C-alpha positions in Angstrom: 21.5 150.7 33.0 21.9 150.5 29.3 23.9 147.9 27.6 26.8 150.2 26.8 27.3 151.1 30.5 27.3 147.4 31.5 29.9 146.7 28.9 32.0 149.6 30.1 31.9 148.4 33.8 32.8 144.9 32.8 35.7 146.2 30.8 37.0 148.3 33.6 36.7 145.4 36.0 38.6 143.2 33.7 41.4 145.7 33.4 41.7 146.1 37.2 41.9 142.3 37.6 44.7 142.0 35.2 46.6 144.8 37.0 46.1 143.0 40.4 47.3 139.7 39.0 50.5 141.4 37.7 51.1 143.0 41.1 50.6 139.7 42.9 52.9 137.9 40.5 55.6 140.6 41.0 55.3 140.4 44.8 55.5 136.6 45.1 59.1 135.1 45.3 60.4 133.6 42.0 63.4 131.7 43.3 63.3 128.7 45.7 64.6 130.8 48.6 63.1 134.3 49.0 65.6 137.2 49.0 66.9 138.4 52.3 65.9 135.1 54.2 68.2 134.2 57.1 69.3 130.6 58.0 70.8 130.3 61.5 70.9 134.2 61.7 72.9 134.4 58.5 71.4 135.8 55.3 71.5 133.5 52.3 73.7 135.4 49.8 72.2 136.5 46.5 73.6 134.8 43.4 75.1 131.9 45.3 74.0 128.3 45.3 72.0 127.9 48.6 73.0 124.3 48.7 76.8 125.0 48.3 76.6 127.9 50.8 74.8 125.7 53.4 77.2 122.8 52.8 80.1 125.0 53.6 78.4 126.1 56.8 77.8 122.5 57.7 81.5 121.6 57.3 82.5 124.5 59.5 80.0 123.6 62.2 81.4 120.1 62.5 84.3 121.7 64.5 82.0 123.3 67.0 82.7 122.1 70.5 80.1 120.3 72.6 80.7 119.8 76.4 79.5 116.8 78.3 79.3 116.8 82.0 78.1 114.8 85.0 79.0 115.8 88.6 82.9 115.7 88.7 83.3 114.8 85.1 83.7 117.3 82.3 84.5 116.1 78.8 84.6 117.8 75.4 84.3 116.8 71.8 83.5 118.3 68.4 80.0 118.0 66.9 81.7 116.0 64.1 83.2 113.5 66.6 79.8 113.2 68.2 78.2 112.4 64.9 76.1 115.6 64.8 76.0 117.7 61.6 73.6 120.0 59.7 71.1 118.2 57.5 71.5 120.4 54.4 68.6 118.9 52.5 66.1 119.2 55.4 67.3 122.8 56.2 66.9 123.9 52.6 63.5 122.3 52.4 62.4 124.3 55.4 63.8 127.5 53.9 62.1 127.0 50.6 58.7 126.7 52.2 58.9 130.4 53.3 56.9 132.5 50.8 56.0 129.4 48.7 53.1 127.8 50.7 49.5 128.8 51.5 47.3 131.6 50.1 49.0 134.1 47.8 48.5 136.9 50.3 50.4 135.0 53.0 53.2 134.3 50.6 53.5 138.0 49.7 53.7 138.9 53.4 56.3 136.3 54.1 58.4 137.4 51.2 58.3 141.1 52.3 59.1 140.1 55.9 62.1 138.1 54.7 63.4 141.1 52.7 63.1 143.1 55.9 65.2 140.5 57.8 62.3 139.4 60.0 62.4 135.7 59.2 65.2 133.3 60.4 65.0 129.6 59.6 66.7 127.3 62.2 69.2 124.7 61.2 68.0 121.1 61.0 70.4 118.7 62.6 71.1 115.0 62.0 72.7 112.5 64.3 74.9 109.5 63.2 74.1 107.1 66.0 77.0 104.8 65.2 79.5 107.6 65.5 77.8 109.0 68.7 77.8 105.5 70.3 81.5 105.1 69.5 82.3 108.4 71.1 80.4 107.6 74.3 82.0 104.2 74.5 85.4 106.0 74.5 84.2 108.4 77.2 82.6 105.7 79.4 85.7 104.7 81.3 86.2 108.3 82.4 82.6 108.4 83.8 82.8 105.0 85.5 83.1 104.8 89.2 83.3 101.4 91.0 81.0 101.0 93.9 82.6 100.8 97.3 81.2 98.3 99.8 80.4 99.3 103.4 83.0 98.1 105.8 83.9 98.0 109.4 86.7 100.1 110.8 87.5 97.8 113.8 90.4 99.9 115.0 88.1 102.9 115.5 84.9 100.9 116.1 82.9 102.6 113.4 81.0 101.6 110.3 82.1 103.1 107.0 79.0 103.4 104.8 78.9 102.2 101.2 79.3 104.4 98.2 77.3 103.6 95.1 79.1 103.4 91.8 78.0 104.6 88.4 78.4 103.8 84.7 77.5 105.7 81.6 74.1 105.1 80.1 75.1 105.2 76.4 71.7 105.0 74.9 70.2 107.7 77.1 73.2 109.9 76.5 72.7 109.6 72.8 69.1 110.8 73.2 70.3 113.7 75.3 72.7 114.6 72.5 70.0 114.3 69.9 67.7 116.7 71.9 70.5 119.3 72.2 70.4 122.7 70.5 74.0 122.4 69.2 74.6 126.1 69.8 77.9 127.7 70.8 79.0 126.6 74.3 76.5 123.8 74.3 76.5 121.6 77.4 74.9 118.1 77.4 74.2 116.3 80.6 75.5 112.7 80.5 73.1 110.1 81.6 74.4 107.5 84.1 73.1 104.4 85.7 73.9 103.7 89.4 75.8 100.6 90.4 74.8 99.2 93.7 77.5 98.0 96.1 77.4 94.4 97.2 77.5 95.2 100.9 75.6 98.0 102.6 75.8 99.3 106.2 72.7 97.4 107.2 74.3 94.1 106.3 77.5 94.6 108.3 75.8 93.0 111.4 75.5 89.8 109.5 79.3 89.1 109.7 80.2 87.2 112.8 83.6 88.9 113.5 84.1 86.7 116.6 84.9 83.7 114.4 88.1 83.3 112.4 88.1 81.3 109.2 91.8 81.6 108.6 94.8 83.9 109.4 98.2 84.5 108.0 100.9 87.0 108.9 104.4 88.0 107.6 107.2 90.1 109.0 109.0 93.2 107.6 111.6 95.7 108.6 110.8 99.4 109.2 114.1 101.2 109.6 116.6 102.7 107.1 115.8 101.9 103.5 112.9 99.7 104.6 111.0 102.6 106.0 109.2 103.3 102.7 108.1 99.7 102.5 106.7 99.8 106.0 104.7 102.9 105.2 103.3 101.4 102.0 102.4 98.1 103.8 100.4 100.1 106.4 98.7 102.2 103.8 97.6 99.2 101.6 96.5 97.2 104.7 94.3 100.1 105.8 92.6 100.2 102.4 91.4 96.6 102.5 90.8 96.4 106.2 87.1 95.8 107.1 86.1 94.8 103.5 83.0 92.6 103.5 82.5 89.9 100.9 79.0 88.4 100.5 78.8 84.7 99.4 79.8 84.5 95.8 81.3 88.0 95.7 84.7 88.6 94.2 87.3 90.9 95.8 89.7 92.9 93.7 92.9 94.1 95.4 93.6 96.9 92.8 90.1 98.2 93.1 90.3 98.6 96.8 93.9 99.8 97.1 94.0 102.0 94.0 97.0 103.5 92.1 100.3 103.3 93.9 100.9 107.1 93.7 102.0 109.8 96.1 98.5 111.3 95.9 97.2 108.0 97.1 99.5 108.0 100.1 102.3 105.8 98.8 106.0 106.6 99.0 109.3 105.6 97.5 110.5 102.1 98.2 112.4 99.3 96.4 110.4 97.5 93.7 111.2 95.2 90.8 111.6 96.4 87.2 112.8 93.7 84.9 115.2 91.6 86.9 116.6 94.3 89.2 115.5 96.3 92.2 114.8 100.0 91.6 113.2 102.8 93.7 109.6 103.4 92.9 106.2 104.3 94.5 104.4 101.5 96.2 107.2 99.1 97.1 105.9 96.7 99.8 102.3 96.6 98.6 102.9 93.1 97.3 103.6 91.9 100.9 100.0 92.8 101.8 98.6 91.0 98.7 100.7 88.0 99.4 99.7 87.8 103.0 96.1 88.1 102.0 96.4 85.4 99.3 97.9 83.0 101.8 95.1 83.7 104.3 92.5 83.1 101.6 94.2 79.9 100.5 94.1 78.5 104.0 90.5 79.7 104.4 89.5 77.5 101.4 88.5 80.5 99.3 88.8 80.6 95.5 91.3 82.7 93.7 90.3 83.6 90.1 93.3 85.8 89.5 96.8 85.5 91.0 100.4 85.8 89.6 103.6 84.9 91.3 106.5 87.3 91.6 109.4 87.1 89.1 111.6 86.0 92.0 111.1 84.4 95.4 110.1 86.7 98.3 112.0 86.6 101.6 108.9 87.1 103.7 106.7 84.2 102.4 107.3 80.7 101.0 107.3 80.1 97.3 103.9 79.5 95.9 102.1 81.7 98.5 103.1 85.0 97.1 100.9 87.2 95.0 102.3 89.9 92.7 100.2 93.0 92.0 100.8 96.1 89.8 98.3 98.8 89.0 96.3 98.3 86.9 97.8 95.4 85.0 98.1 92.6 87.5 95.5 92.0 90.2 94.7 89.6 93.0 91.1 88.5 93.0 89.5 86.4 95.7 86.0 84.9 95.6 84.0 84.1 98.7 83.0 80.5 98.2 81.8 80.1 101.8 78.1 79.9 102.7 78.3 83.1 104.8 79.6 86.6 104.5 83.2 87.2 105.5 85.3 90.2 106.5 88.9 90.9 105.6 90.8 92.1 108.6 94.2 93.5 107.7 96.3 95.3 110.3 99.6 95.6 112.0 99.5 93.9 115.4 103.1 95.0 115.9 105.1 97.7 114.0 106.9 95.0 111.9 104.1 92.4 111.3 101.2 92.5 108.7 98.4 90.1 109.8 95.4 89.2 107.6 92.4 87.5 109.1 89.4 86.1 107.3 86.5 86.5 109.8 82.9 85.4 109.7 82.6 81.8 110.6 84.3 78.6 111.6 86.9 77.0 109.3 85.2 74.8 106.7 88.4 72.7 105.9 91.9 72.0 107.1 94.2 73.2 104.3 97.7 71.9 103.6 100.1 73.5 101.1 103.5 72.3 99.9 105.7 72.9 96.9 108.0 70.9 94.7 110.7 72.5 92.5 110.4 71.3 88.9 113.3 73.3 87.5 116.1 75.5 88.7 118.1 78.1 86.8 121.4 79.6 87.8 122.0 83.4 87.7 124.5 85.7 86.1 126.9 88.3 87.6 126.2 91.8 86.1 128.7 94.6 86.5 127.8 98.3 86.0 130.5 101.0 85.7 129.3 104.0 87.8 131.1 107.2 87.1 129.9 108.8 90.3 131.7 106.2 92.4 135.1 107.3 93.8 138.3 105.6 92.7 138.6 102.0 93.7 135.1 101.8 95.1 132.8 98.8 94.6 129.3 98.1 95.8 127.1 95.0 95.6 123.8 96.5 94.6 121.8 93.2 94.4 122.3 89.7 95.6 121.9 87.0 93.0 119.2 84.3 93.3 118.4 81.2 91.4 115.2 80.9 89.3 112.7 78.2 90.1 109.7 76.6 88.5 107.7 75.2 91.4 104.3 73.4 91.7 102.1 74.0 94.6 100.0 71.1 95.9 96.9 72.1 98.0 94.9 69.5 100.0 91.6 70.5 101.5 90.0 68.2 104.1 86.5 69.5 104.6 84.6 69.2 107.9 81.9 67.1 106.2 84.5 64.4 105.1 85.2 65.5 101.6 88.8 65.9 100.3 89.7 68.3 97.6 93.0 68.6 95.8 94.4 71.1 93.4 97.8 72.3 92.1 99.2 75.3 90.4 102.6 76.5 89.2 104.7 79.5 90.1 107.6 80.7 87.9 110.5 82.6 89.5 113.2 83.9 87.2 116.8 84.1 88.3 117.9 87.5 89.6 121.3 88.7 88.6 124.0 89.4 91.1 124.7 93.1 90.5 127.9 95.0 91.3 128.5 98.7 90.9 132.1 99.6 90.3 134.2 102.7 89.8 135.6 103.3 86.2 139.1 102.3 87.2 138.1 99.1 89.2 139.5 95.8 88.2 136.7 93.2 87.9 139.1 90.4 88.7 139.2 91.7 92.3 135.5 91.0 92.8 134.6 88.1 95.1 134.8 84.6 93.5 131.8 83.4 91.6 129.4 81.3 93.6 128.4 77.7 92.4 125.2 79.1 91.0 126.7 81.9 89.0 126.8 80.7 85.4 128.4 83.7 83.6 129.6 87.3 83.9 128.1 90.0 81.7 130.3 92.6 80.2 131.0 95.9 81.9 129.0 98.9 80.7 127.9 102.3 81.9 124.6 102.8 83.6 122.9 106.0 84.9 121.6 105.9 88.4 117.8 105.5 88.5 115.6 108.4 89.6 112.7 107.5 91.9 110.5 110.2 90.4 111.0 108.8 86.9 110.3 105.2 87.6 107.1 103.4 86.7 105.9 100.0 85.6 107.6 98.0 88.3 106.0 96.0 91.1 106.6 95.8 94.8 108.1 93.0 96.7 
């Protein structure tokens, strides 16, 4: 080939190379995000700032609902409340790599596919662990289930097996949330840890139910307006009957008895709200807790949590009562004996509640006596009741003095040791309450007793509704 031909071929080759370079340059994407690219199945709009567009999308997705579940628990929150949101910078970085990385031919192909709507970049999510942990801490009480110890049903001669409890595993739940897809209708399984009961069925045989550590019983009425109290006493007693306490274990009355509601088997009965008796659910439950407290005291057990009533109780001496409300005020008893014990609570007759502490011989002889440190007189309170017929009067509540008493407990142990302790109980005065018709002359009421210190003014009062009452405690 002569020299002119070689020059011509080289010239033609150079010309073709320039054309190819121009074609490649025109096919490759010029902007950071190729035209037609989708992010989370939405096309990035032309002419708009990708960062602003994605930031708006992030803000909207914070309101997306995520559902958490575990067995019987179903809870909801927004992604924003859970600390989950779109990582705008990381998502844009992933989108900008399309058509901008690798050999030029691959870049050209990716750009063409993007224009045809064939490439979708998923969202990159971030998790604020502090916010997620705060959410799970708020949800934890709704997930928690206290373990239930195995117990003996002596009346029916059967063993009631234990039920393990559970608590929310916050750290594992955070990781489950982190691993989620965060799509519409997302459901995240909550992670929980089991809580083992202190007493299982296999351990029930370890309690020697033939031996009585201590026993206490109180009486009640069951007819007329006392029928509700009697039903609640029987219900509460059945819920603690057969409970096993291992050495060192603490019993919670509220945990075992539960809320005093109709759903839980309780009924309307008189209870105390403020300084007056009203109808409410659960009246009478405190007689069970008081009888249990007295049995535990004479059994030389420890009582980490106990409150006295606001007034003396007719069924038990001052200093031996134990007031309970759900969930505010509890009675807690710790087994300080060297052997497991069982609480036996039952009605030996229709009008007696009896609590026995079973499991061994008594470890001590226990004496209890009280001394009044202060006494308060009560007032007479008069309510005008428009529903009473002309000239009618009714004594709604008998007045009683208030007392500050100190209990003295002496324990003479079988090994010769002597233990002593004391504690106080405060009982406030209860007003003497009369309901009178609007035209009634208060001067015709019975004379004031020696312990009535004053008479409060007349005023109207609506009759209480049992369905609307709450916050009182039973006697």
